[in-house]
N, C-alpha and C positions, 0 to 999 in steps of 0.2 A: 504494500500500500504506500503510495507516494504522499508524504506529509511534510509540512514546513512548520517549524516552531519559531514564533516571532522573537522569543527570548534567546535563541541560539546565538552565541557570540561569533560563530564562524560564518553566519549568513551574510554578514556585511562585507566579507572579503571578496575581492574581485574574482579570484581563482575559483572559489566555491560556487559563486553565482554562475560563472561560465560553465562549470561542471554540471550544475543542475540544468542549465539550458541545453547542454549537449546531450543529456540523457532524457530529456523531455519527450514524451510520445503522444500527448493529446492536449487539447485546448484547456481542459480543466487544470491540469498540472501547470500549463503555461501561464494561466491567469493567476494562479497562486504565486508563481515565481515573480510575475510582474508586480503583484501587490507588494511582495517583500522588497523588490527593487525600489519601489516608490518610497517605502518606509525607510530604507537604508540610504536613500538619495543616490542610488547608482543607476537609475533609469535613464539618465541623460549621458552616461559614460559612452563614448562613441562605439567601441567594439561590442559592449554588452547590448546597447540599443540596436545596433545593426543585427546582432544575432537574434535578439527578440523579434525584430520586425521580419527577419527572414523566416523564422518559425511561424509567425502569424500568417504569412503569405504562402506557407507550404501547401502544395497540391494534395498532400496526403491527409492532413488534419487541420489545415489553416482555417481562419475565419476572416474573410476580407473586410467586413464592416469593422470588426475589432482592430484589424491591422490598420485601417484608415484612422481610427481614433488614436492608436499608438503613434502613428506617423504625425498626426496633427499636434501631438504633445511634444514633439521634438523641435527645439528652437531653431536650430540650423542643421537640417538634414544634409548629410554628405552625399557624394555621388553613388555610393553603394546603396544607401537607403532609398534614394530616388529610383535607382534601377530596380530594386526589390518591389516597390509598390507599382511601378510601371509594368513590370513583368506580370505581377499578379492580375492587374486589370486586363492586360493583353490576352491572358488565358481565361478570363471570366466571360460571363454572358453579356457583359457590357464593355467590349474592348475599346469602344470609342472614348471611354473615359481615360484611357491611357494617353490619348492625344492631349486632353485637357491638362493632365498632370505634367506632361512634357512642356506645355506652354508655361506652366508655373515654374518649372525647373529652369527654363530659359530666362524668365523674368527675374529669377533669383541669382542669375549668373553663376550657376553651378557648373563646373567643368564636366565634360563627357569622358567616357572611356570606351573601349572597344565593345563593351556589352550593351551600351545604351541603345544603339541603333538596332541590333537584332531583336531586342525586346519590343521596340516600337514597330518594327517590320512584321513581327508576329501578329500584332493587332491589325496591320494592313492586310495580311493574308486572311485572317478570320473575317474581315469585312469586305474583302476583294476591293480594297480602296487604292486604286491605281494612282489617283490624283495625289493623295498623301504620300504614296511611295515615291513618286517623282520628286516631291518637295524634299523628302528625307534624303533622296539620292543627291540632290543639290547640296544639302547640309553636310553629307558625308565627305564630299569633295572640298567644300568650303572650310570645314573644320580640321582638315588634314588627315582624314581616315581613308583617302582614296587608294591606298595600297594595303589596307588592312583586310586580309582575306576573310576573316570572320564576319566583318560587317558586309563585305561585298557578296559573300555567299548567301547571307540572309536576304539581301536585296535581290539577288539572282533568283532565290526561292520564291519571292513575291511575284516577280515578273513571270516566272515559269508556271506557277500555280494559278495565277490570274489570267493565264492564256495569252499574254502579250509576248509571243515568241520572238518578235522582231527586237524589242528592247532587251530581252533575255540574251539573245545571240550577240547583240552589240556589246553588252556588258561582259559576257563570257569571253569574247575575243579580246577585250581590253584589260582583263584581270592580269596584273603583272606576273604573279606566280600562282597558278591554279593548283589546288590540292585535289585529292581524290573526291572530296565532298563537292567541289565545283563541277567536276565531270558527272558525278551521279545526279546532281540536281538538274543538269542540262539534259541528260538522258531521260530522266523521269518527266521533265516538262515537255519534250518533243513528242514523246509517247502519249501523254495526257491530251495533247492537242490533236492527236490522230496521225502525226507525221512519223510513222514508225521507220520509214526508210532513212530519214535524216538522223533519227535517234540511233539507228544501227551504225550509221557513218560516224557519229560522234563516239560511239562505243569502240569502233575499230581504231580510231585515232588516239584513244586513251592510252597514255604511256604506262600507267600502272593501274590495273584493274583489281577490284576487291569483290568480296561476296555480295556487297550491296549493289554494285554496278551490274554484275551478272543477273542478280535477282530482279532488279528494276526492269531490265530489258526483257527477261523471261515473262514477268508479270504483265508488262505492256503488250507483248505479243499476244498473250492469251486474251487480254481485254480487247485487243483489236481483231480478234477472231482468227489469228494466225497460229493455231494450235500446233500444226505440223512443224512450223519453224521454231516454236518454243521448245518442243521436244528435241529437235536437232541441236538447239543451243545448250540444252541440258547436257548432252553428250560432250559438246565442246568445253563446257564449264568443268566437267570432271576430268577431261583429258588435260586441262590446264592446271590441274592439281587442287581445285577448290571443292570443298564439301557443300552439299546442298543444305540450306537452312530451312527453318519451318515455313517461311513465307514462300520460298521457291517451291517447296514440296506441295504446299496447298495450291499454288497456281498451276503446277504441272499436273496435279490430280484433276484439276478443272479441265485442263487441256485434254487429258485422257478421256474424261467424261464427254467432252464435246465431240471427240473423234470416235468414241466407242472403242478406244484402244485398250482392251482388257489386259493384254500381255504387258504393256508398258506400265499400266496402273498397278498390276500385281508386283512388278519389279520395284516400283516406288514404295509399295507397302512393305516389301521385304527390306528395302533400304531403311525405312523408318524403324522397323523392329530390330535391325542388326547394327544400327549406328547410334543408338541411344537418343534418338529424336523424341522429344516430349510430345506425346499424343494429347494435345490440348483440345479444346472445343472446336477450334477452327480445323485442325487436321482431322480430328475424329469425324466431323461433319463432311469434310472433303472426301474422306475415304468411303464413307457410307454412300455419298452422292455418286462417287465414281463407279462403285460396283453396281448401283442401281441403274445409272445411265448406260453402263456397259452390258446390262442384261443379266448380271449375276446376282439374283435376289438372295440366294443361299448365303453367299459370302457377305453381302450387305447385312444380313441378319446376324451373322456371326460377329462381324465387327461391332455392330450396335450392341450386341449382348456383352461384349468385353469392355465396353466403355463404363467408367465409373458413374455413379449417380449424379455427381455434380457436373459431369461432362454432357449429360443428356438434357440439354436445354430445349427450348421450344423449337429451335431451328433444326436440330437433329431429328426430333420427333416428326416435324413437318416434312423433312426430307424423306423419311421412311413412308409417311402417308402418301406423299406425292409419288414415291416409287411404286407403291401398290397401284396407284391411280394409272400411271402411264403403262403399267403392265396389264391393265384390264382387270385387276383384282379388287373390284369395288367393295365386296363384302369384307375382305380382309382390311381394306383401308378404313372402313367404319369401325371395325373391331379395334384397330390401333388408335383411332381417334378417341374411343371410349377408354381404352387402356391408358392412354396418355393422361387423361384427366384423373383417373384413379391413382396415378403416380404423383398427382399434385401439380401437374404442368397445365397452365391455362392456355388454351389456343388463342392465337392472334389472327389478324385478318388474312395473313398469308396461309395459315393452316386451313382456314375456311375455303380459300381458293383451291387448295389441294384436295380437300375432301369433297367439295362440290364437283370438281373435275372428275374425281373417282366415280361419283354417282352418275355423271353424264356419260362417261365411257362405258359404264356397265349397265346403263338403262334403269338405274334405281330411282325412279321418278318420285315415289312417295317419300323415300328417305331424304332425297335432295330437297324437297319442299320443306320438310320438317327442319332440316338443318338451316336452311335459309331463313326461316321464320325465327329460329332460336337465336340468331345472331343478335337481334335487338332485344328479344324478350328475356333471354337468359344470360347473354354475355355482354350486353351493353355496347355492341359494336355496330357501327353504321355501315351497311353494305355499300361497297364502292362499285364503280362501273364494271370492274373486273368480276365481281360477284354476280352482278346482273347478267354479264356476258355468259358466265357458266350456266345460269338458270335458263337463259334463252337457248343455249346449246342443248341443255338437258331436255327441255320441252320439245325443241325442234327435232332432235334425233328420234324422240319417241313418237313423232307424228302429231304432236299436240300443237299445231301451228297457230290455231286461233288463240289458245291460251298463251303462247309465246308472244303473239302480237299484243294481247291485252296487257301483259307484263311490261312490254316496252312502253305502252301508253301511260302506265302508272309510275314509271321511273321518275324519281325526283330530280334527275339530271337529264340533259339532252343526250339522246343516244348517239354514240360515235360510230365510226366505220366498222369497228370490231363487232358491235352489237348487230348492225345490219348484215354484216358478213356472215355471222352465225345463223341468222334467219335465212339468208340467201342459200347457204349450204343445205339447210333443212328443206327448203323448197326444191332444190335439186334432187336430194335423196328421195323425197316423197312425190316428185314429179308434179309439183304445183307450179307450172311454168308461167301462168298468168301473173301471180304475185311475184314470182322469182324475177321475171323480166322487169317488173316495175321497180323492185328493190335494186336490181342490178343497174338499171338506168340511173337511179339516184346515186348509187355508190361510185360510179365512174365519174360523176360530177364532183362529189365531195372528197373523194380519195383518188384524185386523178393521177397520182404518181405511183400507185400500187398496181403492178401488172396483173396480180391475181384477180382484181375486180373485173378487169376487161375479159380475162380468160373465163371467169365464172359466167359472165353475161353471154359471151360468145358461145360457150358450151350449151347454155340453156337454149339459145336460138338454134344451134345446130341440132340439138335433141328434138326440137319441134320441126326440123326440116326447113327452117328459115335461114337458108345459106346466105342469102343476100344480106340480111341483117347481121349475121355472124361476121361476114366479110367486112361490113362497114365498121363494126366494133374493132376488128383487128387493124383496119386501115387508120382509124382514129388513134389507136394506141401507137402505131408506127409514126404517124405525123407529129404526135406530141413527144416523140423520142423516149417513150417508156419501154424499157428493155425487159425481157422475160428472163429471169434467172435460170440458167441451165440446170437440168436435173443432175445431181452429183451424188455418187455413192462411194463409200470407202469401206475397205476390208483390210484387216491386219493379218498378215501371214508371216510367221517366223520373225516377229518383232518389227516388220516393215509395213508401214501404212501405204496401201495402194488406193488411189482415187480414180474413179471413172466418171466421165461426163457422158450424157446422152449423145449417141451417135459418134462417140470417140473412135478414132482410127489409129492413133499413134502410140498405143501401148506396145511394148516389146512382144507381148504374147497375143496380140490382137488376132492374128491369123488362127491360132489355136482356140481362142475364145469364140470366134465366129463359127468355127467347125463344131465346137462343143454345143453351141446354141442350136445349130442345125440338127445335131444328133438328138438333143433334148426335144425339140419341136416334133421331129419324126416319131420319137418314142411316145410322147404325150398323145399324139394323134392316133397312133396305132393301138396303144394300150388303154387309153382313157377317152378316146373320141374327142379330144380337146380341139376347140376352134377359138382363135383369138377373139376377145371381147373388145370391139373397136368403138363402142358407143361413147366412150369418154373423149374420143378424138373430135376436135371441133372443126377439122378441115374437111372440105368437100372433096375427098379423095376416093379413088377406086379401092375396093376391099384389099386387093393385093398390095397396094401402096401403104394402106393403113397397117397391114400386118407387118410390113417391113419396118415402119416407124415404131411400132410397138416393140419389135424385137431389139431395137437399139436403146431401150430404156436402161438407165445406168444401173439399176438394181439387178437387172438380168445379166448385164456384163459382169458385175461383181460376183453374183452367184456362180456363174460359169467359171470365172477365175478361181473361186473357192473350190469348186468340184475338181478342177485340174490340179491344184496345188496343195490340197490337204488330203490326209489319209482317209480311206473309207470309214464311215461311221462318225467322223469328227463333226462337231457342230460348226456351222458356217454363220458368222456374225457380220451383218451388213448395216451400215448407217447411211440414211438418205436425208438430203436437205429439204425435200419436198414430200408431200403426202403420197403414199404408194397408190398407184392406180389399180382399178379393179382387175385388169388383166394380169398384171404382175402379181397381184395377191393370189389369184387363181393358180398361176404357174408355180409360185412358191409352195403352195399347198400340195400340188401334184408332184413336184420334185421331191418334197420331203417324204412322200409315200413311195414313189418308184425307186428312188436312190437310197432309201433308208437313212436319210440325213435330217438332223434337226437344223432348222434355220431360224435364227433370231434376227429380226429386222426392226430397226428403229427408224421410223419416218419422222416427219417434222413435229408430230405431236405425241406419238405413243409407240409402244412396242407391239410387235406381232411375233408370237412364238409358233412356228410351223412344225408340226410333228405328226407323222402317220396320216397325212392328208387333211389335217385339221389346223385351225388357227385359234390361238388363245382369245382373240377378239370375238370369236363366234360369228364372224362376218357382220359385226355391229361396230362399224368404225366410220 
């Protein structure tokens, strides 16, 4: 128990007071020490006052209003004291007050040191205050700190994080002696602005790289959607003699999840277990998410089971629920949603998005309605437009189009393109072409840069035999310069990610792949009476041309590649960037039966597990 006795003769000594301050661990103790300092008239002694103020502004247990009162009681605060209070406000919820204090510091003619500007610039970063940053830049030069790398790095950080890469580059090029921090800030700021190419160039020019610089670039590549490049950089990092830190591992696990690269994800998991990497909440969640997104539910469950109770926060539970959702296991998702609450974890809005998606994918209409209503009645959560989108999708998939339209009318916010898109998809599934064409016409006006809207509308016109209208929609899209993202599928074999584009011809094994596809088509026709389903194609082509186009879909190329390059009986795992079409879905089911192969395919929204001629989605997708 920490106690102070006013009658202790030792308390008035400077050394004992400093010792008490250095061993203080909470504000209650600190206030007792401060009271004793006032009694012994040591509260104004510069070093003791500075130490007291530093503890009052501590991010661990400090009290900023109390710190301000302490500061106000100091007759002539020195530079260190001003820096302490400015730093505290720059990290607070009111960083603008740091500028007010700095003006008072200037009017008091208090000298600066190399820490004054970084604390002020922290406030600029928190406020995205470029104007103030430029003024401080001028003062840095005027007051003789133009060669101080500590101050210049802080300034560089502001420019980079506020998105002004022009100023950042100018300052970077003029720093007299750059340290590794300067380089890392610059890499992190080009990445955050989306200029990954330039960031990589800065990285290559870096004379001395460290773990932070490697990690910054890896994380940036993943954020920019360049997951293959991020994994390649991981190998370069290790070859250069650097160990992966927790931040890099979490980013790389995300890259594996994006690509469905299970082999690389397993290797990273092995690395974590064998290199003493702390499995904190972030890495634990990243591991669970990686296995879920790579289609290995069993391993995701094992990882989750090994996490400690304090590591299983709402985000890890939500990842598991979302995993069940995208694998079409709606009942299991609901069970985990209930189990999560029995464990004392309260669901948040993201959790509800996941569980409502699970209901939608599994056709659990009644359960979805109850959950949606419970958001406000039981959990005091206001449904967002994402939650309404899940409900429109749920009702639309189930054929309850009138109910979906009524829900849209009752929404407290204006429906966006995602809401209308969900209803349009439902119209296509249930062949309500009249309403579908009306919604589609609206969508191409309000979401004119989204190629999918034009394709959906043109497909509906084509299904009705309205080829002229379908052609007009395609021509409008072309005239507006709206490009269609090519179908892309990836498959990992022997640790190497192979990507295929629809109609691709330049893969080294393309001749073998086309031969394999021809053999597959012949066998499917002979043994199963298969005929290509071409109704999803919106072009007015002859049937033979349509069949050729269908055969070039990227997922078929990837499956054929997998059959050629993996051992009989091995599961083939394919990741596709777009929604799988009906014909490819049928073909994958038949291949799984005839070739006795499990096929796990992840399309843009969910997983399909093909085995023995059936799919886990039960053709409800």
